[in-house]
C-alpha positions in Angstrom: 132.2 120.9 105.1 131.6 124.0 107.4 132.1 124.2 111.1 128.4 123.7 111.8 128.1 120.7 109.6 131.1 119.0 111.3 129.6 119.8 114.6 126.3 118.2 113.5 128.1 115.1 112.1 130.1 114.6 115.4 127.0 115.1 117.5 125.1 112.5 115.3 127.9 110.1 115.6 128.1 110.6 119.4 124.3 110.0 119.7 124.7 106.9 117.5 127.5 105.6 119.7 125.4 106.0 122.7 122.5 104.2 121.3 124.8 101.4 120.1 126.3 101.2 123.6 122.8 100.8 125.0 121.9 98.1 122.6 124.9 95.9 123.3 123.6 94.6 126.7 120.1 94.5 125.3 121.2 92.2 122.5 122.9 89.9 125.0 119.8 89.6 127.1 117.7 89.2 123.9 119.9 86.4 122.7 119.8 84.6 126.1 115.9 85.0 126.3 115.6 83.6 122.8 117.8 80.6 123.7 115.8 79.9 126.8 112.6 80.2 125.0 113.7 77.8 122.2 115.0 75.3 124.8 111.5 75.4 126.6 109.8 75.2 123.2 111.9 72.0 122.1 112.0 70.2 125.4 108.3 70.9 126.5 106.8 71.3 123.0 104.9 68.8 120.8 107.7 68.9 118.0 104.9 69.5 115.5 104.4 73.3 115.5 105.8 76.3 117.3 103.6 77.9 120.0 102.1 81.5 119.9 104.3 82.5 123.0 107.6 81.4 121.3 106.6 83.2 118.0 105.9 86.5 119.9 109.3 86.3 121.8 111.2 85.6 118.5 109.3 88.5 116.9 110.4 90.8 119.8 114.0 89.7 119.8 114.3 90.0 115.9 112.9 93.5 116.0 115.6 94.4 118.6 118.3 92.7 116.2 116.9 94.7 113.2 116.7 98.0 115.1 120.3 97.5 116.2 121.2 96.9 112.4 119.6 100.1 111.2 121.1 102.3 114.0 124.6 101.1 113.0 123.8 101.5 109.5 122.5 105.0 109.9 125.5 106.2 111.8 128.1 104.5 109.6 130.2 106.8 107.4 130.2 104.2 104.5 126.8 103.0 104.4 127.0 101.0 101.3 129.9 99.1 102.5 128.5 98.6 105.8 125.3 97.2 104.4 127.1 94.7 102.2 129.5 93.5 104.9 126.6 93.2 107.5 123.9 91.8 105.1 124.2 88.3 106.6 123.4 89.6 110.0 120.4 91.6 108.5 119.1 88.4 106.8 119.2 86.1 109.8 117.6 88.8 111.9 114.4 88.8 109.9 111.5 87.1 111.8 110.6 84.6 109.0 108.4 82.3 111.1 106.3 85.3 112.0 106.0 86.3 108.4 105.1 82.7 107.4 102.6 82.6 110.3 101.0 86.0 109.2 100.6 84.7 105.5 99.1 81.4 106.8 101.6 79.3 104.9 101.7 75.7 105.9 105.2 74.5 106.6 106.4 71.2 108.0 108.2 71.3 111.4 111.5 70.3 109.8 111.6 73.4 107.5 110.1 75.6 110.2 112.9 74.5 112.7 115.6 75.4 110.2 114.2 78.7 109.7 113.4 79.3 113.4 117.2 78.8 114.4 118.3 81.5 112.0 117.6 84.3 114.7 119.4 82.2 117.2 122.4 82.4 115.1 122.1 86.2 115.3 121.8 85.8 119.1 124.9 83.7 119.2 126.7 86.6 117.4 125.3 88.9 120.0 126.7 86.7 122.8 130.1 87.3 121.2 130.1 90.4 123.4 130.9 87.9 126.1 133.6 86.3 124.1 135.1 89.6 123.3 135.4 90.4 126.9 136.9 87.0 127.6 139.5 87.3 124.8 140.9 90.5 125.9 144.4 89.9 127.0 146.0 86.6 127.8 145.9 83.3 126.2 143.8 81.9 129.1 141.1 84.3 128.2 141.2 83.0 124.6 140.7 79.5 126.0 137.9 80.6 128.2 136.2 82.2 125.1 136.8 79.0 123.1 135.3 77.0 125.9 132.4 79.2 125.9 131.8 78.7 122.2 132.1 74.8 122.4 129.6 74.8 125.4 126.9 77.0 123.7 127.4 75.3 120.3 127.1 71.8 121.9 123.9 72.8 123.7 122.3 74.2 120.6 123.3 71.0 118.8 121.6 68.9 121.4 118.4 70.9 121.1 118.4 70.6 117.3 119.2 66.9 117.4 116.5 66.3 120.0 113.8 68.1 118.1 114.5 66.3 114.8 115.1 62.9 116.2 112.9 62.4 119.2 109.8 61.2 117.2 111.6 59.0 114.9 114.7 57.6 116.7 113.9 54.8 119.0 117.0 55.0 120.9 116.5 58.6 121.9 114.7 58.9 125.3 114.5 62.4 126.6 116.4 65.6 126.2 119.1 64.2 128.7 120.1 61.6 126.1 120.4 64.3 123.4 122.7 66.3 125.5 124.8 63.2 126.6 124.9 62.4 122.9 126.1 65.9 121.9 128.9 65.9 124.6 130.1 62.4 123.6 130.4 63.4 120.0 132.1 66.8 120.6 134.8 65.0 122.7 135.1 62.6 119.8 134.1 59.5 122.0 130.9 58.8 120.3 127.6 57.5 121.5 125.4 54.5 120.9 122.5 56.7 119.7 122.9 57.0 115.8 121.0 59.7 114.0 118.3 58.7 111.4 117.5 62.1 110.0 119.5 64.3 107.5 119.9 67.1 110.0 120.9 64.7 112.8 123.6 63.3 110.5 124.9 66.8 109.7 125.1 67.7 113.3 126.9 64.4 114.1 129.7 65.4 111.7 129.9 69.0 112.9 130.2 68.1 116.7 133.4 65.9 116.3 135.0 68.4 113.9 134.6 71.1 116.6 135.9 68.8 119.2 139.1 67.9 117.0 139.6 71.8 116.9 139.2 72.1 120.6 141.5 69.6 122.0 144.8 71.0 120.4 143.9 74.4 122.0 143.3 72.6 125.3 146.7 71.0 125.0 148.3 74.1 124.2 146.7 75.9 127.1 148.0 73.2 129.5 151.5 73.3 128.2 151.5 77.2 128.4 150.4 77.0 132.1 153.0 74.3 132.9 155.8 76.1 131.1 154.9 79.3 133.0 155.1 77.5 136.4 158.3 76.0 135.5 159.8 79.4 134.7 158.6 80.8 137.9 159.9 77.9 139.9 163.4 78.4 138.2 
């Protein structure tokens, strides 16, 4: 490779790094906007169809995620390997709901919700930037990162549970009940609201599983802090 080609390559890589750096905060903002929009859609919606406003917001955020993917792909030195390893991120960034809406395909709310939360999974990955900042350094930052993950996952689980169960579960009265149910399950205490849909039952299994992984880390964190205090006192 000649000196001019190396210079063009390095200049292209630097330009790609700058664009990637600018996209990082935009992805976080997009993820937060998508989460807020989905929250409003589920809590205030009719649980039968997605509103036009939400579809527009999801399309914009998905385009942002897809643009980020193609920018990273174009600046990668090993494009084939990058595409294969990041293919799941690409697939969950596609605005499937908008494509279905454009094709006038009739889809039940249950299936639409399953498809609709896929970009939210990509948004959750984008919010991982916050987690990366939290985990840099000490164990307490790792604990904070894990706590962040538990809080966001529990909240999303409450949203999904509420949307699937509110019309068919007589014991579920309002989103507050769904949020209380989610936290009771993640703490492995349990609640007197029992799921009646298949998705609700799956979420009911996932939440205690996450909680059982969380509490050993919490115990380790407390012991670590207590040990350090004793060492300083000695």
